[in-house]
N, CA, C and O of each residue as an XYZ file, in Angstrom:
432
protein
N     111.028    108.022    145.899
C     111.729    107.528    144.735
C     110.912    106.439    144.019
O     110.866    106.375    142.791
N     110.279    105.597    144.825
C     109.481    104.519    144.253
C     108.315    105.091    143.441
O     107.999    104.570    142.372
N     107.677    106.146    143.930
C     106.577    106.781    143.211
C     107.022    107.309    141.850
O     106.279    107.250    140.871
N     108.239    107.822    141.810
C     108.776    108.326    140.545
C     108.868    107.204    139.516
O     108.466    107.398    138.368
N     109.384    106.039    139.895
C     109.521    104.916    138.968
C     108.155    104.361    138.554
O     107.961    103.980    137.400
N     107.228    104.318    139.480
C     105.875    103.853    139.157
C     105.237    104.807    138.158
O     104.622    104.384    137.179
N     105.390    106.095    138.419
C     104.828    107.097    137.525
C     105.489    107.030    136.140
O     104.800    107.152    135.127
N     106.800    106.841    136.082
C     107.513    106.729    134.807
C     107.036    105.496    134.039
O     106.819    105.564    132.829
N     106.873    104.386    134.729
C     106.398    103.159    134.090
C     104.965    103.345    133.564
O     104.633    102.871    132.477
N     104.139    104.023    134.327
C     102.764    104.295    133.909
C     102.749    105.167    132.657
O     101.971    104.923    131.734
N     103.601    106.175    132.627
C     103.692    107.048    131.454
C     104.131    106.259    130.220
O     103.631    106.499    129.121
N     105.066    105.317    130.398
C     105.492    104.480    129.275
C     104.330    103.630    128.763
O     104.154    103.474    127.554
N     103.549    103.091    129.675
C     102.389    102.292    129.274
C     101.362    103.145    128.528
O     100.782    102.704    127.536
N     101.146    104.357    129.008
C     100.199    105.254    128.354
C     100.674    105.589    126.950
O      99.876    105.593    126.012
N     101.960    105.869    126.791
C     102.510    106.160    125.463
C     102.359    104.962    124.530
O     102.021    105.126    123.357
N     102.606    103.775    125.040
C     102.467    102.563    124.231
C     101.012    102.353    123.795
O     100.757    101.983    122.649
N     100.082    102.582    124.684
C      98.661    102.434    124.356
C      98.256    103.456    123.293
O      97.531    103.117    122.358
N      98.709    104.681    123.425
C      98.394    105.713    122.435
C      98.965    105.353    121.060
O      98.310    105.535    120.034
N     100.198    104.840    121.065
C     100.829    104.424    119.804
C     100.021    103.301    119.158
O      99.781    103.323    117.951
N      99.607    102.330    119.949
C      98.803    101.225    119.421
C      97.444    101.710    118.920
O      96.935    101.209    117.918
N      96.863    102.678    119.612
C      95.580    103.227    119.163
C      95.716    103.923    117.808
O      94.811    103.841    116.978
N      96.843    104.609    117.580
C      97.072    105.238    116.277
C      97.168    104.179    115.189
O      96.625    104.359    114.099
N      97.861    103.068    115.479
C      97.964    101.987    114.504
C      96.602    101.377    114.211
O      96.286    101.084    113.058
N      95.803    101.188    115.239
C      94.467    100.613    115.062
C      93.609    101.542    114.213
O      92.907    101.086    113.310
N      93.661    102.820    114.490
C      92.848    103.757    113.728
C      93.307    103.811    112.272
O      92.470    103.876    111.371
N      94.615    103.785    112.023
C      95.124    103.777    110.646
C      94.711    102.492    109.939
O      94.347    102.527    108.764
N      94.760    101.366    110.630
C      94.357    100.088    110.036
C      92.867    100.111    109.686
O      92.473     99.662    108.610
N      92.050    100.628    110.584
C      90.613    100.705    110.316
C      90.318    101.615    109.119
O      89.449    101.316    108.300
N      91.043    102.714    109.030
C      90.861    103.615    107.898
C      91.259    102.933    106.593
O      90.559    103.049    105.587
N      92.387    102.222    106.612
C      92.825    101.494    105.422
C      91.812    100.425    105.024
O      91.527    100.247    103.839
N      91.278     99.724    105.995
C      90.248     98.718    105.702
C      89.016     99.351    105.076
O      88.451     98.815    104.123
N      88.608    100.477    105.606
C      87.456    101.171    105.048
C      87.690    101.570    103.601
O      86.809    101.411    102.756
N      88.884    102.091    103.315
C      89.215    102.464    101.939
C      89.233    101.238    101.033
O      88.747    101.294     99.903
N      89.792    100.130    101.524
C      89.812     98.905    100.718
C      88.398     98.437    100.387
O      88.124     98.049     99.251
N      87.511     98.469    101.360
C      86.130     98.056    101.114
C      85.447     98.998    100.122
O      84.695     98.558     99.253
N      85.717    100.290    100.262
C      85.123    101.270     99.368
C      85.610    101.059     97.935
O      84.812    101.049     96.997
N      86.926    100.889     97.773
C      87.495    100.690     96.442
C      87.022     99.368     95.836
O      86.794     99.276     94.630
N      86.879     98.362     96.673
C      86.396     97.065     96.194
C      84.962     97.186     95.684
O      84.629     96.644     94.631
N      84.123     97.888     96.423
C      82.733     98.076     95.998
C      82.673     98.847     94.678
O      81.867     98.520     93.806
N      83.515     99.859     94.527
C      83.549    100.622     93.282
C      84.029     99.754     92.122
O      83.473     99.823     91.026
N      85.050     98.944     92.353
C      85.571     98.057     91.310
C      84.520     97.042     90.888
O      84.353     96.776     89.698
N      83.814     96.478     91.853
C      82.768     95.505     91.545
C      81.664     96.161     90.724
O      81.159     95.564     89.773
N      81.287     97.381     91.085
C      80.249     98.095     90.339
C      80.694     98.344     88.910
O      79.910     98.152     87.980
N      81.948     98.771     88.715
C      82.460     98.984     87.356
C      82.455     97.691     86.558
O      82.087     97.682     85.383
N      82.866     96.588     87.201
C      82.880     95.298     86.515
C      81.470     94.867     86.132
O      81.262     94.335     85.042
N      80.498     95.091     87.018
C      79.113     94.733     86.699
C      78.614     95.521     85.498
O      77.918     94.981     84.638
N      78.966     96.782     85.441
C      78.528     97.614     84.328
C      79.175     97.144     83.031
O      78.502     97.035     82.006
N      80.469     96.867     83.068
C      81.178     96.538     81.828
C      80.980     95.097     81.386
O      81.263     94.781     80.230
N      80.512     94.219     82.245
C      80.360     92.814     81.868
C      78.937     92.439     81.487
O      78.628     91.255     81.354
N      78.079     93.412     81.313
C      76.707     93.101     80.905
C      76.721     92.405     79.549
O      77.573     92.681     78.704
N      75.789     91.521     79.357
C      75.719     90.758     78.113
C      75.266     91.663     76.981
O      74.341     92.460     77.135
N      75.931     91.527     75.844
C      75.531     92.304     74.674
C      74.170     91.796     74.211
O      73.959     90.585     74.152
N      73.250     92.689     73.883
C      71.870     92.282     73.654
C      71.650     91.325     72.487
O      70.972     90.314     72.669
N      72.187     91.593     71.301
C      71.827     90.775     70.154
C      72.992     90.040     69.532
O      72.791     88.966     68.964
N      74.176     90.555     69.612
C      75.278     89.976     68.860
C      75.602     88.559     69.326
O      75.852     87.687     68.494
N      75.604     88.310     70.618
C      75.905     86.977     71.124
C      74.835     85.978     70.766
O      75.146     84.832     70.443
N      73.574     86.384     70.814
C      72.465     85.487     70.488
C      72.500     85.127     69.019
O      72.340     83.958     68.668
N      72.707     86.107     68.153
C      72.680     85.822     66.723
C      73.850     84.943     66.318
O      73.704     84.091     65.442
N      74.999     85.131     66.932
C      76.150     84.272     66.611
C      75.876     82.840     67.027
O      76.196     81.907     66.292
N      75.281     82.658     68.210
C      74.978     81.313     68.673
C      73.964     80.631     67.765
O      74.109     79.447     67.461
N      72.936     81.362     67.326
C      71.929     80.782     66.453
C      72.531     80.381     65.121
O      72.166     79.342     64.571
N      73.425     81.162     64.602
C      74.046     80.852     63.328
C      74.904     79.606     63.435
O      74.848     78.731     62.571
N      75.694     79.525     64.488
C      76.588     78.381     64.615
C      75.819     77.096     64.842
O      76.260     76.032     64.406
N      74.676     77.169     65.517
C      73.901     75.964     65.794
C      73.042     75.578     64.608
O      73.046     74.418     64.196
N      72.310     76.519     64.055
C      71.325     76.177     63.031
C      71.805     76.425     61.615
O      71.255     75.859     60.670
N      72.825     77.264     61.449
C      73.304     77.572     60.108
C      72.390     78.522     59.368
O      72.515     78.649     58.150
N      71.489     79.187     60.037
C      70.563     80.116     59.398
C      71.268     81.429     59.119
O      71.723     82.101     60.044
N      71.361     81.796     57.859
C      72.046     83.045     57.535
C      71.123     84.245     57.689
O      71.613     85.362     57.849
N      69.829     84.062     57.648
C      68.893     85.168     57.771
C      68.793     85.693     59.187
O      68.314     86.808     59.395
N      69.232     84.920     60.165
C      69.119     85.325     61.559
C      70.192     86.329     61.929
O      69.955     87.196     62.769
N      71.369     86.234     61.322
C      72.486     87.107     61.707
C      72.457     88.402     60.922
O      71.846     88.502     59.858
N      73.126     89.373     61.474
C      73.301     90.645     60.789
C      74.622     90.552     60.033
O      75.430     89.657     60.282
N      74.826     91.461     59.133
C      76.121     91.453     58.471
C      77.179     92.009     59.418
O      76.850     92.543     60.477
N      78.419     91.889     59.045
C      79.534     92.249     59.915
C      79.501     93.713     60.332
O      79.794     94.040     61.482
N      79.150     94.581     59.417
C      79.108     96.013     59.750
C      78.045     96.295     60.796
O      78.271     97.092     61.707
N      76.896     95.659     60.680
C      75.841     95.852     61.675
C      76.277     95.354     63.045
O      76.009     95.996     64.061
N      76.957     94.197     63.068
C      77.450     93.673     64.347
C      78.454     94.624     64.980
O      78.416     94.865     66.187
N      79.351     95.164     64.163
C      80.335     96.111     64.685
C      79.654     97.375     65.197
O      80.055     97.933     66.218
N      78.629     97.821     64.486
C      77.886     99.001     64.917
C      77.204     98.742     66.258
O      77.250     99.585     67.153
N      76.568     97.569     66.398
C      75.907     97.221     67.657
C      76.926     97.155     68.802
O      76.648     97.619     69.908
N      78.099     96.582     68.536
C      79.126     96.502     69.570
C      79.630     97.886     69.952
O      79.902     98.146     71.124
N      79.755     98.779     68.970
C      80.181    100.151     69.265
C      79.139    100.870     70.111
O      79.481    101.583     71.055
N      77.868    100.681     69.770
C      76.792    101.304     70.552
C      76.804    100.763     71.965
O      76.667    101.515     72.931
N      76.969     99.446     72.084
C      77.017     98.824     73.401
C      78.190     99.363     74.211
O      78.044     99.658     75.397
N      79.360     99.494     73.573
C      80.545    100.019     74.264
C      80.303    101.463     74.714
O      80.708    101.852     75.810
N      79.642    102.253     73.866
C      79.329    103.635     74.248
C      78.390    103.664     75.451
O      78.559    104.474     76.362
N      77.390    102.764     75.444
C      76.456    102.695     76.571
C      77.188    102.337     77.862
O      76.921    102.916     78.915
N      78.103    101.389     77.776
C      78.867    100.980     78.955
C      79.715    102.145     79.455
O      79.769    102.407     80.656
N      80.373    102.841     78.537
C      81.185    104.003     78.934
C      80.323    105.066     79.597
O      80.722    105.664     80.596
N      79.135    105.302     79.035
C      78.227    106.286     79.630
C      77.822    105.884     81.045
O      77.800    106.718     81.950
N      77.500    104.598     81.231
C      77.101    104.144     82.563
C      78.252    104.246     83.553
O      78.052    104.618     84.709
N      79.451    103.919     83.102
C      80.609    104.029     83.989
C      80.863    105.493     84.340
O      81.171    105.809     85.490
N      80.736    106.387     83.360
C      80.965    107.812     83.667
C      79.885    108.339     84.608
O      80.173    109.159     85.480
N      78.629    107.870     84.440
C      77.582    108.269     85.381
C      77.916    107.782     86.783
O      77.747    108.506     87.764
N      78.395    106.538     86.860
C      78.777    105.988     88.158
C      79.915    106.796     88.768
O      79.894    107.095     89.962
N      80.903    107.149     87.960
C      82.035    107.943     88.453
C      81.559    109.307     88.952
O      82.033    109.789     89.981
N      80.621    109.932     88.229
C      80.110    111.231     88.666
C      79.357    111.088     89.979
O      79.508    111.910     90.883
N      78.534    110.026     90.080
C      77.784    109.795     91.307
C      78.755    109.544     92.464
O      78.563    110.050     93.570
N      79.783    108.769     92.196
C      80.776    108.478     93.214
C      81.487    109.754     93.628
O      81.798    109.940     94.804
N      81.742    110.626     92.680
C      82.421    111.884     92.973
C      81.608    112.792     93.862
O      82.167    113.497     94.702
N      80.292    112.789     93.695
C      79.459    113.647     94.527
C      79.258    113.064     95.911
O      79.064    113.813     96.869
N      79.301    111.743     96.041
C      79.125    111.104     97.343
C      80.456    110.855     98.036
O      80.490    110.261     99.113
N      81.545    111.298     97.435
C      82.878    111.038     97.984
C      83.063    111.728     99.317
O      82.548    112.826     99.531
N      83.798    111.089    100.219
C      83.988    111.630    101.563
C      85.300    112.399    101.697
O      85.855    112.503    102.791
N      85.789    112.933    100.587
C      87.020    113.715    100.641
C      88.261    112.874    100.484
O      89.368    113.355    100.723
N      88.102    111.630    100.086
C      89.225    110.728     99.901
C      89.974    111.113     98.624
O      89.364    111.315     97.574
N      91.276    111.211     98.723
C      92.050    111.638     97.565
C      92.515    110.471     96.715
O      93.107    110.693     95.658
N      92.273    109.236     97.133
C      92.722    108.065     96.361
C      91.763    107.712     95.273
O      91.992    106.755     94.534
């Protein structure tokens, strides 16, 4: 009779360990996904936060020196910003495509 209770207690311990192992594995998987998503978010932010090549410099020069010949007219500035935005979108889409090909089957 004593062996039966020892065996039952051992089985309960084994079940508890297996349950905890499932939780640990799920936690590790969630952590991995969080790190992956964080790296992707940081990469997107780096791409989208690049400094605009000329518009910021010309605005600063105008405000400091008052030189009107240094700046472009408003339409040119808007055109440069549109080109810059298109470049950023292209880089982000390239990154998304690269990420899609290297994806490990994650559906998130």
